[in-house]
VOVOZA-337401 format. One record per residue (C-alpha): residue number from 0; residue in three letters; x, y, z. Coordinates in pm, whole numbers, plus 50000, padded with zeros to 5 digits. Example, Ala and Ser with C-alpha at 12.3 -4.5 7.8 and 13.67 -1.06 7.14 Angstrom:
<sites>
<site num="0" residuo="ALA" c1="51230" c2="49550" c3="50780"/>
<site num="1" residuo="SER" c1="51367" c2="49894" c3="50714"/>
</sites>
This chain:
<sites>
<site num="0" residuo="UNK" c1="43682" c2="28470" c3="35082"/>
<site num="1" residuo="UNK" c1="43777" c2="28242" c3="34793"/>
<site num="2" residuo="UNK" c1="43963" c2="28427" c3="34517"/>
<site num="3" residuo="UNK" c1="43974" c2="28362" c3="34143"/>
<site num="4" residuo="UNK" c1="44228" c2="28514" c3="33906"/>
<site num="5" residuo="UNK" c1="44168" c2="28524" c3="33530"/>
<site num="6" residuo="UNK" c1="44487" c2="28620" c3="33347"/>
<site num="7" residuo="UNK" c1="44832" c2="28520" c3="33471"/>
<site num="8" residuo="UNK" c1="45059" c2="28759" c3="33288"/>
<site num="9" residuo="UNK" c1="45340" c2="28918" c3="33485"/>
<site num="10" residuo="UNK" c1="45107" c2="29120" c3="33710"/>
<site num="11" residuo="UNK" c1="44835" c2="28859" c3="33750"/>
<site num="12" residuo="UNK" c1="45090" c2="28592" c3="33839"/>
<site num="13" residuo="UNK" c1="45258" c2="28811" c3="34102"/>
<site num="14" residuo="UNK" c1="44922" c2="28902" c3="34260"/>
<site num="15" residuo="UNK" c1="44829" c2="28534" c3="34267"/>
<site num="16" residuo="UNK" c1="45154" c2="28427" c3="34432"/>
<site num="17" residuo="UNK" c1="45118" c2="28696" c3="34699"/>
<site num="18" residuo="UNK" c1="44759" c2="28596" c3="34776"/>
<site num="19" residuo="UNK" c1="44866" c2="28233" c3="34808"/>
<site num="20" residuo="UNK" c1="45148" c2="28336" c3="35042"/>
<site num="21" residuo="UNK" c1="44889" c2="28530" c3="35243"/>
<site num="22" residuo="UNK" c1="44680" c2="28218" c3="35300"/>
<site num="23" residuo="UNK" c1="44399" c2="28268" c3="35050"/>
<site num="24" residuo="UNK" c1="44242" c2="27987" c3="34852"/>
<site num="25" residuo="UNK" c1="44299" c2="28083" c3="34486"/>
<site num="26" residuo="UNK" c1="44163" c2="27937" c3="34161"/>
<site num="27" residuo="UNK" c1="44329" c2="28050" c3="33837"/>
<site num="28" residuo="UNK" c1="44279" c2="28042" c3="33462"/>
<site num="29" residuo="UNK" c1="44511" c2="28148" c3="33183"/>
<site num="30" residuo="UNK" c1="44482" c2="28069" c3="32813"/>
<site num="31" residuo="UNK" c1="44846" c2="27953" c3="32807"/>
<site num="32" residuo="UNK" c1="44870" c2="27682" c3="33071"/>
<site num="33" residuo="UNK" c1="45249" c2="27718" c3="33100"/>
<site num="34" residuo="UNK" c1="45199" c2="28052" c3="33277"/>
<site num="35" residuo="UNK" c1="45010" c2="27880" c3="33560"/>
<site num="36" residuo="UNK" c1="45304" c2="27663" c3="33667"/>
<site num="37" residuo="UNK" c1="45429" c2="27882" c3="33954"/>
<site num="38" residuo="UNK" c1="45078" c2="27933" c3="34090"/>
<site num="39" residuo="UNK" c1="45006" c2="27560" c3="34078"/>
<site num="40" residuo="UNK" c1="45330" c2="27481" c3="34259"/>
<site num="41" residuo="UNK" c1="45228" c2="27727" c3="34533"/>
<site num="42" residuo="UNK" c1="44892" c2="27560" c3="34579"/>
<site num="43" residuo="UNK" c1="44654" c2="27734" c3="34337"/>
<site num="44" residuo="UNK" c1="44381" c2="27533" c3="34170"/>
<site num="45" residuo="UNK" c1="44425" c2="27555" c3="33792"/>
<site num="46" residuo="UNK" c1="44107" c2="27524" c3="33586"/>
<site num="47" residuo="UNK" c1="44022" c2="27522" c3="33216"/>
<site num="48" residuo="UNK" c1="43788" c2="27821" c3="33185"/>
<site num="49" residuo="UNK" c1="43679" c2="28151" c3="33344"/>
<site num="50" residuo="UNK" c1="43345" c2="27978" c3="33412"/>
<site num="51" residuo="UNK" c1="43516" c2="27732" c3="33645"/>
<site num="52" residuo="UNK" c1="43704" c2="28015" c3="33816"/>
<site num="53" residuo="UNK" c1="43375" c2="28193" c3="33891"/>
<site num="54" residuo="UNK" c1="43209" c2="27872" c3="34006"/>
<site num="55" residuo="UNK" c1="43482" c2="27822" c3="34268"/>
<site num="56" residuo="UNK" c1="43519" c2="28186" c3="34382"/>
<site num="57" residuo="UNK" c1="43355" c2="28464" c3="34582"/>
<site num="58" residuo="UNK" c1="43570" c2="28728" c3="34413"/>
<site num="59" residuo="UNK" c1="43705" c2="28698" c3="34058"/>
<site num="60" residuo="UNK" c1="43987" c2="28936" c3="33963"/>
<site num="61" residuo="UNK" c1="44039" c2="28986" c3="33589"/>
<site num="62" residuo="UNK" c1="44390" c2="29088" c3="33477"/>
<site num="63" residuo="UNK" c1="44401" c2="29082" c3="33097"/>
<site num="64" residuo="UNK" c1="44530" c2="29293" c3="32809"/>
<site num="65" residuo="UNK" c1="44240" c2="29515" c3="32704"/>
<site num="66" residuo="UNK" c1="43863" c2="29568" c3="32704"/>
<site num="67" residuo="UNK" c1="43804" c2="29312" c3="32430"/>
<site num="68" residuo="UNK" c1="43986" c2="29050" c3="32637"/>
<site num="69" residuo="UNK" c1="43782" c2="29148" c3="32946"/>
<site num="70" residuo="UNK" c1="43459" c2="29102" c3="32751"/>
<site num="71" residuo="UNK" c1="43575" c2="28768" c3="32613"/>
<site num="72" residuo="UNK" c1="43661" c2="28616" c3="32952"/>
<site num="73" residuo="UNK" c1="43353" c2="28771" c3="33111"/>
<site num="74" residuo="UNK" c1="43078" c2="28705" c3="32858"/>
<site num="75" residuo="UNK" c1="43223" c2="28465" c3="32602"/>
<site num="76" residuo="UNK" c1="43179" c2="28090" c3="32576"/>
<site num="77" residuo="UNK" c1="43265" c2="27946" c3="32919"/>
<site num="78" residuo="UNK" c1="43295" c2="28304" c3="33048"/>
<site num="79" residuo="UNK" c1="43271" c2="28425" c3="33407"/>
<site num="80" residuo="UNK" c1="42895" c2="28481" c3="33388"/>
<site num="81" residuo="UNK" c1="42842" c2="28113" c3="33308"/>
<site num="82" residuo="UNK" c1="42981" c2="28020" c3="33651"/>
<site num="83" residuo="UNK" c1="42784" c2="28275" c3="33851"/>
<site num="84" residuo="UNK" c1="42711" c2="28198" c3="34215"/>
<site num="85" residuo="UNK" c1="42508" c2="28400" c3="34467"/>
<site num="86" residuo="UNK" c1="42818" c2="28552" c3="34634"/>
<site num="87" residuo="UNK" c1="43008" c2="28642" c3="34319"/>
<site num="88" residuo="UNK" c1="43176" c2="28983" c3="34281"/>
<site num="89" residuo="UNK" c1="43402" c2="29062" c3="33983"/>
<site num="90" residuo="UNK" c1="43692" c2="29309" c3="33998"/>
<site num="91" residuo="UNK" c1="43878" c2="29424" c3="33686"/>
<site num="92" residuo="UNK" c1="44247" c2="29508" c3="33730"/>
<site num="93" residuo="UNK" c1="44305" c2="29554" c3="33355"/>
<site num="94" residuo="UNK" c1="44377" c2="29901" c3="33214"/>
<site num="95" residuo="UNK" c1="44085" c2="29993" c3="32989"/>
<site num="96" residuo="UNK" c1="43887" c2="30292" c3="32864"/>
<site num="97" residuo="UNK" c1="43653" c2="30429" c3="33136"/>
<site num="98" residuo="UNK" c1="43356" c2="30421" c3="32897"/>
<site num="99" residuo="UNK" c1="43427" c2="30056" c3="32817"/>
<site num="100" residuo="UNK" c1="43448" c2="29986" c3="33190"/>
<site num="101" residuo="UNK" c1="43105" c2="30140" c3="33246"/>
<site num="102" residuo="UNK" c1="42955" c2="29935" c3="32963"/>
<site num="103" residuo="UNK" c1="43106" c2="29615" c3="33099"/>
<site num="104" residuo="UNK" c1="42973" c2="29697" c3="33448"/>
<site num="105" residuo="UNK" c1="42625" c2="29750" c3="33306"/>
<site num="106" residuo="UNK" c1="42645" c2="29418" c3="33123"/>
<site num="107" residuo="UNK" c1="42742" c2="29237" c3="33445"/>
<site num="108" residuo="UNK" c1="42444" c2="29396" c3="33622"/>
<site num="109" residuo="UNK" c1="42215" c2="29225" c3="33371"/>
<site num="110" residuo="UNK" c1="42329" c2="28905" c3="33543"/>
<site num="111" residuo="UNK" c1="42300" c2="29058" c3="33894"/>
<site num="112" residuo="UNK" c1="42678" c2="29070" c3="33932"/>
<site num="113" residuo="UNK" c1="42856" c2="29378" c3="34065"/>
<site num="114" residuo="UNK" c1="43179" c2="29458" c3="33881"/>
<site num="115" residuo="UNK" c1="43442" c2="29675" c3="34049"/>
<site num="116" residuo="UNK" c1="43730" c2="29865" c3="33884"/>
<site num="117" residuo="UNK" c1="44062" c2="29803" c3="34062"/>
<site num="118" residuo="UNK" c1="44350" c2="29916" c3="33836"/>
<site num="119" residuo="UNK" c1="44683" c2="29941" c3="34016"/>
<site num="120" residuo="UNK" c1="45012" c2="30126" c3="34001"/>
<site num="121" residuo="UNK" c1="45329" c2="29923" c3="34037"/>
<site num="122" residuo="UNK" c1="45459" c2="29619" c3="33853"/>
<site num="123" residuo="UNK" c1="45507" c2="29254" c3="33945"/>
<site num="124" residuo="UNK" c1="45817" c2="29346" c3="34145"/>
<site num="125" residuo="UNK" c1="45597" c2="29520" c3="34405"/>
<site num="126" residuo="UNK" c1="45284" c2="29306" c3="34354"/>
<site num="127" residuo="UNK" c1="45474" c2="29005" c3="34484"/>
<site num="128" residuo="UNK" c1="45502" c2="29174" c3="34825"/>
<site num="129" residuo="UNK" c1="45158" c2="29338" c3="34828"/>
<site num="130" residuo="UNK" c1="45292" c2="29691" c3="34782"/>
<site num="131" residuo="UNK" c1="45082" c2="29806" c3="34488"/>
<site num="132" residuo="UNK" c1="44871" c2="30123" c3="34490"/>
<site num="133" residuo="UNK" c1="44510" c2="30045" c3="34404"/>
<site num="134" residuo="UNK" c1="44242" c2="30276" c3="34265"/>
<site num="135" residuo="UNK" c1="43892" c2="30141" c3="34316"/>
<site num="136" residuo="UNK" c1="43547" c2="30236" c3="34193"/>
<site num="137" residuo="UNK" c1="43206" c2="30078" c3="34161"/>
<site num="138" residuo="UNK" c1="42941" c2="29960" c3="34406"/>
<site num="139" residuo="UNK" c1="43053" c2="30073" c3="34754"/>
<site num="140" residuo="UNK" c1="42900" c2="29783" c3="34944"/>
<site num="141" residuo="UNK" c1="43074" c2="29532" c3="34717"/>
<site num="142" residuo="UNK" c1="43400" c2="29724" c3="34748"/>
<site num="143" residuo="UNK" c1="43377" c2="29719" c3="35128"/>
<site num="144" residuo="UNK" c1="43306" c2="29346" c3="35120"/>
<site num="145" residuo="UNK" c1="43629" c2="29286" c3="34927"/>
<site num="146" residuo="UNK" c1="43839" c2="29553" c3="35099"/>
<site num="147" residuo="UNK" c1="44031" c2="29305" c3="35316"/>
<site num="148" residuo="UNK" c1="44154" c2="29130" c3="35001"/>
<site num="149" residuo="UNK" c1="44236" c2="29458" c3="34827"/>
<site num="150" residuo="UNK" c1="44437" c2="29576" c3="35128"/>
<site num="151" residuo="UNK" c1="44639" c2="29255" c3="35109"/>
<site num="152" residuo="UNK" c1="44713" c2="29316" c3="34738"/>
<site num="153" residuo="UNK" c1="44800" c2="29686" c3="34782"/>
<site num="154" residuo="UNK" c1="44947" c2="29891" c3="35066"/>
<site num="155" residuo="UNK" c1="44742" c2="30194" c3="34957"/>
<site num="156" residuo="UNK" c1="44381" c2="30153" c3="34846"/>
<site num="157" residuo="UNK" c1="44174" c2="30449" c3="34724"/>
<site num="158" residuo="UNK" c1="43798" c2="30422" c3="34679"/>
<site num="159" residuo="UNK" c1="43710" c2="30688" c3="34420"/>
<site num="160" residuo="UNK" c1="43337" c2="30657" c3="34357"/>
<site num="161" residuo="UNK" c1="43110" c2="30510" c3="34096"/>
<site num="162" residuo="UNK" c1="43204" c2="30284" c3="33804"/>
<site num="163" residuo="UNK" c1="43466" c2="30402" c3="33554"/>
<site num="164" residuo="UNK" c1="43634" c2="30662" c3="33777"/>
<site num="165" residuo="UNK" c1="43930" c2="30443" c3="33874"/>
<site num="166" residuo="UNK" c1="44016" c2="30375" c3="33509"/>
<site num="167" residuo="UNK" c1="44017" c2="30750" c3="33435"/>
<site num="168" residuo="UNK" c1="44273" c2="30801" c3="33712"/>
<site num="169" residuo="UNK" c1="44474" c2="30499" c3="33595"/>
<site num="170" residuo="UNK" c1="44503" c2="30640" c3="33243"/>
<site num="171" residuo="UNK" c1="44612" c2="30977" c3="33384"/>
<site num="172" residuo="UNK" c1="44876" c2="30797" c3="33594"/>
<site num="173" residuo="UNK" c1="45009" c2="30603" c3="33297"/>
<site num="174" residuo="UNK" c1="45023" c2="30930" c3="33105"/>
<site num="175" residuo="UNK" c1="45270" c2="31051" c3="33368"/>
<site num="176" residuo="UNK" c1="45481" c2="30736" c3="33325"/>
<site num="177" residuo="UNK" c1="45482" c2="30786" c3="32948"/>
<site num="178" residuo="UNK" c1="45608" c2="31142" c3="32970"/>
<site num="179" residuo="UNK" c1="45864" c2="31073" c3="33242"/>
<site num="180" residuo="UNK" c1="46021" c2="30791" c3="33041"/>
<site num="181" residuo="UNK" c1="46043" c2="31015" c3="32735"/>
<site num="182" residuo="UNK" c1="46183" c2="31311" c3="32933"/>
<site num="183" residuo="UNK" c1="46454" c2="31097" c3="33091"/>
<site num="184" residuo="UNK" c1="46537" c2="30937" c3="32755"/>
<site num="185" residuo="UNK" c1="46580" c2="31274" c3="32586"/>
<site num="186" residuo="UNK" c1="46770" c2="31426" c3="32879"/>
<site num="187" residuo="UNK" c1="47014" c2="31135" c3="32891"/>
<site num="188" residuo="UNK" c1="47059" c2="31149" c3="32513"/>
<site num="189" residuo="UNK" c1="47120" c2="31524" c3="32520"/>
<site num="190" residuo="UNK" c1="47394" c2="31514" c3="32783"/>
<site num="191" residuo="UNK" c1="47559" c2="31210" c3="32625"/>
<site num="192" residuo="UNK" c1="47583" c2="31398" c3="32294"/>
<site num="193" residuo="UNK" c1="47740" c2="31683" c3="32492"/>
<site num="194" residuo="UNK" c1="48014" c2="31443" c3="32615"/>
<site num="195" residuo="UNK" c1="47884" c2="31459" c3="32971"/>
<site num="196" residuo="UNK" c1="47840" c2="31154" c3="33193"/>
<site num="197" residuo="UNK" c1="47459" c2="31113" c3="33214"/>
<site num="198" residuo="UNK" c1="47494" c2="30987" c3="33570"/>
<site num="199" residuo="UNK" c1="47599" c2="31341" c3="33665"/>
<site num="200" residuo="UNK" c1="47277" c2="31465" c3="33508"/>
<site num="201" residuo="UNK" c1="47080" c2="31217" c3="33721"/>
<site num="202" residuo="UNK" c1="47273" c2="31307" c3="34036"/>
<site num="203" residuo="UNK" c1="47180" c2="31673" c3="33991"/>
<site num="204" residuo="UNK" c1="46821" c2="31595" c3="33889"/>
<site num="205" residuo="UNK" c1="46776" c2="31377" c3="34196"/>
<site num="206" residuo="UNK" c1="46901" c2="31661" c3="34417"/>
<site num="207" residuo="UNK" c1="46608" c2="31875" c3="34310"/>
<site num="208" residuo="UNK" c1="46231" c2="31904" c3="34349"/>
<site num="209" residuo="UNK" c1="46195" c2="31742" c3="34005"/>
<site num="210" residuo="UNK" c1="46326" c2="31397" c3="34103"/>
<site num="211" residuo="UNK" c1="46095" c2="31095" c3="34066"/>
<site num="212" residuo="UNK" c1="46109" c2="30730" c3="34157"/>
<site num="213" residuo="UNK" c1="46192" c2="30665" c3="33792"/>
<site num="214" residuo="UNK" c1="46483" c2="30909" c3="33791"/>
<site num="215" residuo="UNK" c1="46617" c2="30761" c3="34115"/>
<site num="216" residuo="UNK" c1="46593" c2="30399" c3="34006"/>
<site num="217" residuo="UNK" c1="46510" c2="30299" c3="33649"/>
<site num="218" residuo="UNK" c1="46700" c2="30588" c3="33490"/>
<site num="219" residuo="UNK" c1="47035" c2="30438" c3="33591"/>
<site num="220" residuo="UNK" c1="46934" c2="30110" c3="33425"/>
<site num="221" residuo="UNK" c1="46842" c2="30310" c3="33114"/>
<site num="222" residuo="UNK" c1="47197" c2="30446" c3="33101"/>
<site num="223" residuo="UNK" c1="47337" c2="30093" c3="33136"/>
<site num="224" residuo="UNK" c1="47099" c2="29951" c3="32874"/>
<site num="225" residuo="UNK" c1="46919" c2="29720" c3="33118"/>
<site num="226" residuo="UNK" c1="46550" c2="29683" c3="33033"/>
<site num="227" residuo="UNK" c1="46421" c2="29376" c3="33217"/>
<site num="228" residuo="UNK" c1="46047" c2="29425" c3="33174"/>
<site num="229" residuo="UNK" c1="45821" c2="29499" c3="33469"/>
<site num="230" residuo="UNK" c1="45579" c2="29662" c3="33221"/>
<site num="231" residuo="UNK" c1="45654" c2="29622" c3="32853"/>
<site num="232" residuo="UNK" c1="45688" c2="29902" c3="32602"/>
<site num="233" residuo="UNK" c1="45421" c2="29735" c3="32389"/>
<site num="234" residuo="UNK" c1="45174" c2="29731" c3="32678"/>
<site num="235" residuo="UNK" c1="45237" c2="30098" c3="32751"/>
<site num="236" residuo="UNK" c1="45178" c2="30174" c3="32382"/>
<site num="237" residuo="UNK" c1="44843" c2="29993" c3="32414"/>
<site num="238" residuo="UNK" c1="44756" c2="30210" c3="32715"/>
<site num="239" residuo="UNK" c1="44862" c2="30528" c3="32531"/>
<site num="240" residuo="UNK" c1="44621" c2="30440" c3="32251"/>
<site num="241" residuo="UNK" c1="44350" c2="30395" c3="32516"/>
<site num="242" residuo="UNK" c1="44438" c2="30742" c3="32652"/>
<site num="243" residuo="UNK" c1="44403" c2="30907" c3="32313"/>
<site num="244" residuo="UNK" c1="44076" c2="30725" c3="32251"/>
<site num="245" residuo="UNK" c1="43938" c2="30831" c3="32589"/>
<site num="246" residuo="UNK" c1="44048" c2="31191" c3="32529"/>
<site num="247" residuo="UNK" c1="43875" c2="31192" c3="32191"/>
<site num="248" residuo="UNK" c1="43549" c2="31061" c3="32337"/>
<site num="249" residuo="UNK" c1="43565" c2="31332" c3="32605"/>
<site num="250" residuo="UNK" c1="43641" c2="31606" c3="32353"/>
<site num="251" residuo="UNK" c1="43976" c2="31680" c3="32521"/>
<site num="252" residuo="UNK" c1="44285" c2="31786" c3="32323"/>
<site num="253" residuo="UNK" c1="44604" c2="31624" c3="32461"/>
<site num="254" residuo="UNK" c1="44873" c2="31708" c3="32204"/>
<site num="255" residuo="UNK" c1="45169" c2="31557" c3="32390"/>
<site num="256" residuo="UNK" c1="45016" c2="31214" c3="32438"/>
<site num="257" residuo="UNK" c1="44921" c2="31212" c3="32070"/>
<site num="258" residuo="UNK" c1="45287" c2="31265" c3="31983"/>
<site num="259" residuo="UNK" c1="45390" c2="31003" c3="32239"/>
<site num="260" residuo="UNK" c1="45157" c2="30752" c3="32072"/>
<site num="261" residuo="UNK" c1="45345" c2="30805" c3="31746"/>
<site num="262" residuo="UNK" c1="45686" c2="30771" c3="31913"/>
<site num="263" residuo="UNK" c1="45597" c2="30455" c3="32108"/>
<site num="264" residuo="UNK" c1="45425" c2="30311" c3="31801"/>
<site num="265" residuo="UNK" c1="45743" c2="30359" c3="31598"/>
<site num="266" residuo="UNK" c1="45946" c2="30196" c3="31876"/>
<site num="267" residuo="UNK" c1="45721" c2="29888" c3="31866"/>
<site num="268" residuo="UNK" c1="45765" c2="29872" c3="31487"/>
<site num="269" residuo="UNK" c1="46142" c2="29876" c3="31546"/>
<site num="270" residuo="UNK" c1="46109" c2="29557" c3="31752"/>
<site num="271" residuo="UNK" c1="46137" c2="29715" c3="32098"/>
<site num="272" residuo="UNK" c1="45790" c2="29617" c3="32221"/>
<site num="273" residuo="UNK" c1="45900" c2="29328" c3="32442"/>
<site num="274" residuo="UNK" c1="46146" c2="29522" c3="32660"/>
<site num="275" residuo="UNK" c1="46062" c2="29744" c3="32955"/>
<site num="276" residuo="UNK" c1="45885" c2="30069" c3="32864"/>
<site num="277" residuo="UNK" c1="46195" c2="30265" c3="32971"/>
<site num="278" residuo="UNK" c1="46362" c2="30105" c3="32667"/>
<site num="279" residuo="UNK" c1="46204" c2="30390" c3="32470"/>
<site num="280" residuo="UNK" c1="46550" c2="30543" c3="32510"/>
<site num="281" residuo="UNK" c1="46672" c2="30285" c3="32258"/>
<site num="282" residuo="UNK" c1="46436" c2="30430" c3="31998"/>
<site num="283" residuo="UNK" c1="46558" c2="30783" c3="32077"/>
<site num="284" residuo="UNK" c1="46915" c2="30656" c3="32032"/>
<site num="285" residuo="UNK" c1="46825" c2="30485" c3="31705"/>
<site num="286" residuo="UNK" c1="46673" c2="30793" c3="31540"/>
<site num="287" residuo="UNK" c1="46978" c2="30998" c3="31640"/>
<site num="288" residuo="UNK" c1="47225" c2="30738" c3="31511"/>
<site num="289" residuo="UNK" c1="47053" c2="30742" c3="31174"/>
<site num="290" residuo="UNK" c1="47127" c2="31113" c3="31130"/>
</sites>
């Protein structure tokens, strides 16, 4: 199966490099050509449009910022649909609103193209070794046809049903990340203000039922002020806004994520958007230093 990747940000680039290492033929497109350098050096074919990606691929994986970007690369001038071939399947790894995902799937069907949802958990640091967790939804036959590729990208692959479902789960997962980062930030800040070494707090936390991968790993970097981005604060803020929008359309009241949207939005305004999302602790520090 020939693979196309549209969007070589941190995640898309890591997925591409892993597929190349796994022996797949990969064609890539990114608006900024400089981000295709590593993929080209590894043997990817770099082209000038999503249309050319589709023309050269059996499966096109889209990894872009939001639903508007998905629609642009899919249906815009020189979009994926313009390069349709009889085998083509499209899979969207972007994090978008489930209702938008359904609409995009319906639009693809107008061109007799099945679009799958394949959002993932895990950043480029695990994508490079194929250790992501993938949530999939959409046409089952198309999913099964691509499953061998998906199982190379991720070490756990969940098929969840019809279109849109995977994005609902993805938003709920990123909601957990949002709250965990805030809880750790406030816990660390609280014990620091109490003149207690926050690493003692983490040692005790990680001895309990309440430990998480974040508390066992990234939390220590938060204490040391190390925020090398695997997923930027700005991108998480974008996903939080998608969560609140989805909740509103479903008629669901989620008061904590509404507050988190305000907090992360303020952090972006303070210039923290480009660091890792766990850098939200810097915003918590900043509002306490101003008192």
